[in-house]
N, CA, C, O and the ligand as a Tripos MOL2 file, in Angstrom:
@<TRIPOS>MOLECULE
protein
  185   183    47     0     0
PROTEIN
NO_CHARGES

@<TRIPOS>ATOM
      1 N           5.8690    8.8390   -0.8310 N.3       1 MET1
      2 CA          5.5970    7.4120   -0.6520 C.3       1 MET1
      3 C           5.1950    6.8210   -1.9420 C.2       1 MET1
      4 O           4.7480    7.5230   -2.8490 O.2       1 MET1
      5 N           5.3550    5.4480   -2.0510 N.am      2 GLN2
      6 CA          5.1790    4.7760   -3.2910 C.3       2 GLN2
      7 C           4.1120    3.6230   -3.1150 C.2       2 GLN2
      8 O           4.2510    2.7500   -2.2590 O.2       2 GLN2
      9 N           3.2070    3.6680   -3.8470 N.am      3 ASP3
     10 CA          2.2400    2.4440   -4.0200 C.3       3 ASP3
     11 C           2.8100    1.2980   -4.1250 C.2       3 ASP3
     12 O           3.2620    1.1110   -5.2550 O.2       3 ASP3
     13 N           3.0000    0.2900   -3.2550 N.am      4 PRO4
     14 CA          3.6310   -0.9150   -3.6100 C.3       4 PRO4
     15 C           3.2010   -1.8280   -4.5760 C.2       4 PRO4
     16 O           3.9340   -2.7160   -5.0100 O.2       4 PRO4
     17 N           2.0420   -1.6490   -4.9340 N.am      5 ILE5
     18 CA          1.2660   -2.4070   -6.0210 C.3       5 ILE5
     19 C           1.6370   -2.0650   -7.3180 C.2       5 ILE5
     20 O           2.1960   -2.8840   -8.0460 O.2       5 ILE5
     21 N           1.3550   -0.8270   -7.7080 N.am      6 CYS6
     22 CA          1.4470   -0.1760   -9.0900 C.3       6 CYS6
     23 C           2.6260    0.6220   -9.1200 C.2       6 CYS6
     24 O           2.9790    1.0090  -10.2340 O.2       6 CYS6
     25 N           3.3580    0.9750   -8.0630 N.am      7 LYS7
     26 CA          4.5990    1.7000   -7.9620 C.3       7 LYS7
     27 C           4.2320    3.2780   -8.4920 C.2       7 LYS7
     28 O           5.0260    3.9600   -9.1420 O.2       7 LYS7
     29 N           3.1110    3.6420   -8.1570 N.am      8 MET8
     30 CA          2.8240    5.0180   -8.5180 C.3       8 MET8
     31 C           3.0900    5.7910   -7.3400 C.2       8 MET8
     32 O           2.8590    5.2630   -6.2520 O.2       8 MET8
     33 N           3.5600    7.0150   -7.3890 N.am      9 GLU9
     34 CA          3.7880    7.9700   -6.2290 C.3       9 GLU9
     35 C           2.6470    8.3830   -5.5750 C.2       9 GLU9
     36 O           1.7330    8.7410   -6.3170 O.2       9 GLU9
     37 N           2.4510    8.4300   -4.3910 N.am     10 VAL10
     38 CA          1.3220    8.7350   -3.7210 C.3      10 VAL10
     39 C           1.6010    9.6980   -2.4680 C.2      10 VAL10
     40 O           2.6780    9.5680   -1.8860 O.2      10 VAL10
     41 N           0.7540   10.5820   -2.0640 N.am     11 GLY11
     42 CA          1.2140   11.4590   -0.9520 C.3      11 GLY11
     43 C           0.7890   10.7580    0.3470 C.2      11 GLY11
     44 O           0.0340    9.7870    0.3950 O.2      11 GLY11
     45 N           1.3730   11.3750    1.4050 N.am     12 VAL12
     46 CA          1.1920   10.6290    2.7440 C.3      12 VAL12
     47 C          -0.3260   10.8580    3.2200 C.2      12 VAL12
     48 O          -0.8460   10.1400    4.0740 O.2      12 VAL12
     49 N          -0.9720   11.8940    2.6080 N.am     13 ASP13
     50 CA         -2.4110   12.0440    2.6660 C.3      13 ASP13
     51 C          -3.2730   11.2070    1.9400 C.2      13 ASP13
     52 O          -4.4950   11.3590    1.9360 O.2      13 ASP13
     53 N          -2.6240   10.2530    1.2720 N.am     14 ALA14
     54 CA         -3.4230    9.2320    0.5620 C.3      14 ALA14
     55 C          -4.5700    8.7980    1.2780 C.2      14 ALA14
     56 O          -4.4660    8.5870    2.4870 O.2      14 ALA14
     57 N          -5.8440    8.6100    0.5850 N.am     15 ARG15
     58 CA         -6.9710    7.9790    1.2470 C.3      15 ARG15
     59 C          -6.8600    6.6510    1.7000 C.2      15 ARG15
     60 O          -7.3980    6.2530    2.7330 O.2      15 ARG15
     61 N          -6.0910    5.8710    0.8580 N.am     16 PHE16
     62 CA         -5.9840    4.4240    0.9490 C.3      16 PHE16
     63 C          -4.8770    3.9000    1.6790 C.2      16 PHE16
     64 O          -3.7600    4.0740    1.1920 O.2      16 PHE16
     65 N          -5.0010    3.2030    2.9110 N.am     17 ARG17
     66 CA         -3.7510    2.8770    3.4110 C.3      17 ARG17
     67 C          -3.8860    1.6430    4.2540 C.2      17 ARG17
     68 O          -4.9830    1.3770    4.7470 O.2      17 ARG17
     69 N          -2.7990    0.8380    4.4610 N.am     18 SER18
     70 CA         -2.9570   -0.2190    5.3970 C.3      18 SER18
     71 C          -1.6750   -0.3560    6.3210 C.2      18 SER18
     72 O          -0.5640    0.0670    6.0040 O.2      18 SER18
     73 N          -1.9550   -0.9510    7.4110 N.am     19 SER19
     74 CA         -0.7660   -1.1350    8.3870 C.3      19 SER19
     75 C          -0.3200   -2.6540    8.2060 C.2      19 SER19
     76 O          -1.2220   -3.4870    8.1260 O.2      19 SER19
     77 N           0.8550   -3.0270    8.1420 N.am     20 TYR20
     78 CA          1.4140   -4.3020    8.1430 C.3      20 TYR20
     79 C           2.6600   -4.3360    8.8340 C.2      20 TYR20
     80 O           3.5420   -3.5470    8.4960 O.2      20 TYR20
     81 N           2.8530   -5.1760    9.7900 N.am     21 LYS21
     82 CA          4.0000   -5.3960   10.6100 C.3      21 LYS21
     83 C           4.4450   -3.9630   11.0640 C.2      21 LYS21
     84 O           5.6390   -3.6720   10.9930 O.2      21 LYS21
     85 N           3.5610   -3.0920   11.5100 N.am     22 GLY22
     86 CA          4.1440   -1.8470   12.0530 C.3      22 GLY22
     87 C           4.5400   -0.8010   11.0110 C.2      22 GLY22
     88 O           5.0880    0.2410   11.3690 O.2      22 GLY22
     89 N           4.2600   -1.0720    9.6770 N.am     23 LYS23
     90 CA          4.6070   -0.0470    8.8210 C.3      23 LYS23
     91 C           3.3450    0.2840    8.1580 C.2      23 LYS23
     92 O           2.4630   -0.5660    8.0420 O.2      23 LYS23
     93 N           3.1970    1.6380    7.6590 N.am     24 THR24
     94 CA          2.0880    1.8960    7.0540 C.3      24 THR24
     95 C           2.2540    2.0800    5.3280 C.2      24 THR24
     96 O           3.1830    2.7390    4.8600 O.2      24 THR24
     97 N           1.3190    1.4670    4.5440 N.am     25 PHE25
     98 CA          1.5760    1.4410    3.2410 C.3      25 PHE25
     99 C           0.4470    2.3060    2.6630 C.2      25 PHE25
    100 O          -0.6250    2.3730    3.2650 O.2      25 PHE25
    101 N           0.6450    2.9500    1.5530 N.am     26 TYR26
    102 CA         -0.2170    4.0390    1.0450 C.3      26 TYR26
    103 C          -0.4700    3.6030   -0.5400 C.2      26 TYR26
    104 O           0.4940    3.3190   -1.2500 O.2      26 TYR26
    105 N          -1.7860    3.5710   -1.0290 N.am     27 PHE27
    106 CA         -2.3210    3.1670   -2.1990 C.3      27 PHE27
    107 C          -2.9650    4.3930   -2.8740 C.2      27 PHE27
    108 O          -3.5300    5.3060   -2.2720 O.2      27 PHE27
    109 N          -2.7850    4.2770   -4.3520 N.am     28 CYS28
    110 CA         -3.5370    5.1250   -5.1380 C.3      28 CYS28
    111 C          -5.0150    4.9210   -5.1010 C.2      28 CYS28
    112 O          -5.8140    5.8530   -5.1920 O.2      28 CYS28
    113 N          -5.3250    3.7580   -4.9750 N.am     29 SER29
    114 CA         -7.0240    3.3700   -5.1610 C.3      29 SER29
    115 C          -7.2200    2.2450   -4.2240 C.2      29 SER29
    116 O          -6.2980    1.6050   -3.7190 O.2      29 SER29
    117 N          -8.5990    2.0280   -4.0060 N.am     30 GLU30
    118 CA         -9.1810    0.9690   -3.2090 C.3      30 GLU30
    119 C          -8.7290   -0.4270   -4.0040 C.2      30 GLU30
    120 O          -8.4330   -1.4100   -3.3250 O.2      30 GLU30
    121 N          -8.6900   -0.4840   -5.3150 N.am     31 ALA31
    122 CA         -8.3310   -1.6380   -5.9850 C.3      31 ALA31
    123 C          -6.8210   -2.1060   -5.2910 C.2      31 ALA31
    124 O          -6.7070   -3.2090   -4.7550 O.2      31 ALA31
    125 N          -5.8540   -1.2770   -5.3590 N.am     32 CYS32
    126 CA         -4.5020   -1.4200   -4.9060 C.3      32 CYS32
    127 C          -4.4090   -1.9630   -3.3980 C.2      32 CYS32
    128 O          -3.7280   -2.8920   -2.9640 O.2      32 CYS32
    129 N          -5.2500   -1.1540   -2.7650 N.am     33 LYS33
    130 CA         -5.2310   -1.5800   -1.2830 C.3      33 LYS33
    131 C          -5.8080   -2.8610   -1.0750 C.2      33 LYS33
    132 O          -5.3980   -3.5380   -0.1330 O.2      33 LYS33
    133 N          -6.8680   -3.3680   -1.9630 N.am     34 GLN34
    134 CA         -7.5230   -4.6560   -1.6050 C.3      34 GLN34
    135 C          -6.4540   -5.7110   -1.9870 C.2      34 GLN34
    136 O          -6.4480   -6.7960   -1.4070 O.2      34 GLN34
    137 N          -5.5040   -5.4000   -3.0010 N.am     35 ARG35
    138 CA         -4.5990   -6.3060   -3.5710 C.3      35 ARG35
    139 C          -3.6220   -6.7050   -2.4170 C.2      35 ARG35
    140 O          -3.2870   -7.8450   -2.0950 O.2      35 ARG35
    141 N          -3.2340   -5.4990   -1.8560 N.am     36 PHE36
    142 CA         -2.2900   -5.6540   -0.7200 C.3      36 PHE36
    143 C          -2.9040   -6.4080    0.4650 C.2      36 PHE36
    144 O          -2.2440   -7.2850    1.0230 O.2      36 PHE36
    145 N          -4.0750   -6.1170    0.8470 N.am     37 ASP37
    146 CA         -4.6140   -6.7060    1.9160 C.3      37 ASP37
    147 C          -4.8620   -8.2270    1.7390 C.2      37 ASP37
    148 O          -5.0420   -8.9350    2.7290 O.2      37 ASP37
    149 N          -4.8720   -8.7010    0.5550 N.am     38 LYS38
    150 CA         -5.1730  -10.1050    0.2430 C.3      38 LYS38
    151 C          -3.7460  -10.8760    0.5030 C.2      38 LYS38
    152 O          -3.7290  -12.0170    0.9640 O.2      38 LYS38
    153 N          -2.7540  -10.2770    0.2260 N.am     39 LYS39
    154 CA         -1.4420  -11.0050    0.3240 C.3      39 LYS39
    155 C          -0.3360   -9.7100    0.7390 C.2      39 LYS39
    156 O           0.5210   -9.3170   -0.0530 O.2      39 LYS39
    157 N          -0.4770   -9.2820    1.7740 N.am     40 PRO40
    158 CA          0.5660   -8.3180    2.1710 C.3      40 PRO40
    159 C           2.0410   -8.7710    2.1580 C.2      40 PRO40
    160 O           2.9170   -7.9880    1.7890 O.2      40 PRO40
    161 N           2.2920   -9.8900    2.5120 N.am     41 GLU41
    162 CA          3.6740  -10.4560    2.7500 C.3      41 GLU41
    163 C           4.4150  -10.4950    1.3870 C.2      41 GLU41
    164 O           5.6450  -10.5380    1.3450 O.2      41 GLU41
    165 N           3.6150  -10.4790    0.2370 N.am     42 SER42
    166 CA          4.2800  -10.4470   -0.9230 C.3      42 SER42
    167 C           4.6740   -9.1680   -1.5750 C.2      42 SER42
    168 O           5.4230   -9.1610   -2.5520 O.2      42 SER42
    169 N           4.1470   -8.0110   -1.0110 N.am     43 PHE43
    170 CA          4.3780   -6.7380   -1.2930 C.3      43 PHE43
    171 C           5.0270   -6.0430   -0.3810 C.2      43 PHE43
    172 O           5.6340   -5.0450   -0.7690 O.2      43 PHE43
    173 N           5.0510   -6.3630    0.8870 N.am     44 ALA44
    174 CA          5.6570   -5.5560    2.0480 C.3      44 ALA44
    175 C           7.1890   -5.9370    2.1690 C.2      44 ALA44
    176 O           7.5850   -6.5640    3.1520 O.2      44 ALA44
    177 N           7.9710   -5.5800    1.2370 N.am     45 LYS45
    178 CA          9.4080   -6.0270    1.3910 C.3      45 LYS45
    179 C          10.1040   -4.6870    1.7330 C.2      45 LYS45
    180 O           9.6680   -3.6350    1.2650 O.2      45 LYS45
    181 N          11.2140   -4.7220    2.5700 N.am     46 GLY46
    182 CA         12.1560   -3.6530    2.8890 C.3      46 GLY46
    183 C          11.4420   -3.0070    4.0650 C.2      46 GLY46
    184 O          11.9400   -2.0340    4.6310 O.2      46 GLY46
    185 ZN         -2.0130    1.7790   -7.1280 Zn       47 ZN47
@<TRIPOS>BOND
     1     1     2 1
     2     2     3 1
     3     3     4 2
     4     3     5 am
     5     5     6 1
     6     6     7 1
     7     7     8 2
     8     7     9 am
     9     9    10 1
    10    10    11 1
    11    11    12 2
    12    11    13 am
    13    13    14 1
    14    14    15 1
    15    15    16 2
    16    15    17 am
    17    17    18 1
    18    18    19 1
    19    19    20 2
    20    19    21 am
    21    21    22 1
    22    22    23 1
    23    23    24 2
    24    23    25 am
    25    25    26 1
    26    26    27 1
    27    27    28 2
    28    27    29 am
    29    29    30 1
    30    30    31 1
    31    31    32 2
    32    31    33 am
    33    33    34 1
    34    34    35 1
    35    35    36 2
    36    35    37 am
    37    37    38 1
    38    38    39 1
    39    39    40 2
    40    39    41 am
    41    41    42 1
    42    42    43 1
    43    43    44 2
    44    43    45 am
    45    45    46 1
    46    46    47 1
    47    47    48 2
    48    47    49 am
    49    49    50 1
    50    50    51 1
    51    51    52 2
    52    51    53 am
    53    53    54 1
    54    54    55 1
    55    55    56 2
    56    55    57 am
    57    57    58 1
    58    58    59 1
    59    59    60 2
    60    59    61 am
    61    61    62 1
    62    62    63 1
    63    63    64 2
    64    63    65 am
    65    65    66 1
    66    66    67 1
    67    67    68 2
    68    67    69 am
    69    69    70 1
    70    70    71 1
    71    71    72 2
    72    71    73 am
    73    73    74 1
    74    74    75 1
    75    75    76 2
    76    75    77 am
    77    77    78 1
    78    78    79 1
    79    79    80 2
    80    79    81 am
    81    81    82 1
    82    82    83 1
    83    83    84 2
    84    83    85 am
    85    85    86 1
    86    86    87 1
    87    87    88 2
    88    87    89 am
    89    89    90 1
    90    90    91 1
    91    91    92 2
    92    91    93 am
    93    93    94 1
    94    94    95 1
    95    95    96 2
    96    95    97 am
    97    97    98 1
    98    98    99 1
    99    99   100 2
   100    99   101 am
   101   101   102 1
   102   102   103 1
   103   103   104 2
   104   103   105 am
   105   105   106 1
   106   106   107 1
   107   107   108 2
   108   107   109 am
   109   109   110 1
   110   110   111 1
   111   111   112 2
   112   111   113 am
   113   113   114 1
   114   114   115 1
   115   115   116 2
   116   115   117 am
   117   117   118 1
   118   118   119 1
   119   119   120 2
   120   119   121 am
   121   121   122 1
   122   122   123 1
   123   123   124 2
   124   123   125 am
   125   125   126 1
   126   126   127 1
   127   127   128 2
   128   127   129 am
   129   129   130 1
   130   130   131 1
   131   131   132 2
   132   131   133 am
   133   133   134 1
   134   134   135 1
   135   135   136 2
   136   135   137 am
   137   137   138 1
   138   138   139 1
   139   139   140 2
   140   139   141 am
   141   141   142 1
   142   142   143 1
   143   143   144 2
   144   143   145 am
   145   145   146 1
   146   146   147 1
   147   147   148 2
   148   147   149 am
   149   149   150 1
   150   150   151 1
   151   151   152 2
   152   151   153 am
   153   153   154 1
   154   154   155 1
   155   155   156 2
   156   155   157 am
   157   157   158 1
   158   158   159 1
   159   159   160 2
   160   159   161 am
   161   161   162 1
   162   162   163 1
   163   163   164 2
   164   163   165 am
   165   165   166 1
   166   166   167 1
   167   167   168 2
   168   167   169 am
   169   169   170 1
   170   170   171 1
   171   171   172 2
   172   171   173 am
   173   173   174 1
   174   174   175 1
   175   175   176 2
   176   175   177 am
   177   177   178 1
   178   178   179 1
   179   179   180 2
   180   179   181 am
   181   181   182 1
   182   182   183 1
   183   183   184 2
@<TRIPOS>SUBSTRUCTURE
     1 MET1         2 RESIDUE 1 A MET
     2 GLN2         6 RESIDUE 1 A GLN
     3 ASP3        10 RESIDUE 1 A ASP
     4 PRO4        14 RESIDUE 1 A PRO
     5 ILE5        18 RESIDUE 1 A ILE
     6 CYS6        22 RESIDUE 1 A CYS
     7 LYS7        26 RESIDUE 1 A LYS
     8 MET8        30 RESIDUE 1 A MET
     9 GLU9        34 RESIDUE 1 A GLU
    10 VAL10       38 RESIDUE 1 A VAL
    11 GLY11       42 RESIDUE 1 A GLY
    12 VAL12       46 RESIDUE 1 A VAL
    13 ASP13       50 RESIDUE 1 A ASP
    14 ALA14       54 RESIDUE 1 A ALA
    15 ARG15       58 RESIDUE 1 A ARG
    16 PHE16       62 RESIDUE 1 A PHE
    17 ARG17       66 RESIDUE 1 A ARG
    18 SER18       70 RESIDUE 1 A SER
    19 SER19       74 RESIDUE 1 A SER
    20 TYR20       78 RESIDUE 1 A TYR
    21 LYS21       82 RESIDUE 1 A LYS
    22 GLY22       86 RESIDUE 1 A GLY
    23 LYS23       90 RESIDUE 1 A LYS
    24 THR24       94 RESIDUE 1 A THR
    25 PHE25       98 RESIDUE 1 A PHE
    26 TYR26      102 RESIDUE 1 A TYR
    27 PHE27      106 RESIDUE 1 A PHE
    28 CYS28      110 RESIDUE 1 A CYS
    29 SER29      114 RESIDUE 1 A SER
    30 GLU30      118 RESIDUE 1 A GLU
    31 ALA31      122 RESIDUE 1 A ALA
    32 CYS32      126 RESIDUE 1 A CYS
    33 LYS33      130 RESIDUE 1 A LYS
    34 GLN34      134 RESIDUE 1 A GLN
    35 ARG35      138 RESIDUE 1 A ARG
    36 PHE36      142 RESIDUE 1 A PHE
    37 ASP37      146 RESIDUE 1 A ASP
    38 LYS38      150 RESIDUE 1 A LYS
    39 LYS39      154 RESIDUE 1 A LYS
    40 PRO40      158 RESIDUE 1 A PRO
    41 GLU41      162 RESIDUE 1 A GLU
    42 SER42      166 RESIDUE 1 A SER
    43 PHE43      170 RESIDUE 1 A PHE
    44 ALA44      174 RESIDUE 1 A ALA
    45 LYS45      178 RESIDUE 1 A LYS
    46 GLY46      182 RESIDUE 1 A GLY
    47 ZN47       185 GROUP 0 **** ****
C-alpha cells in the first residue's frame, strides 16, 4: 500500500488508516492521516 499523502510505502498493518468512499487508505503517521481527513477528495484518486 502507498500513503497517498507522502507516497511512502506502508504495510497493510499500518496503525493509521481512514476509510473514504468504501476504500481504505493507509498512512505512515498521524500527521498524514490528519491531512487526508481534512480533504480526502483531493487525495483519494483512483
Ligand atoms: Zn506519510
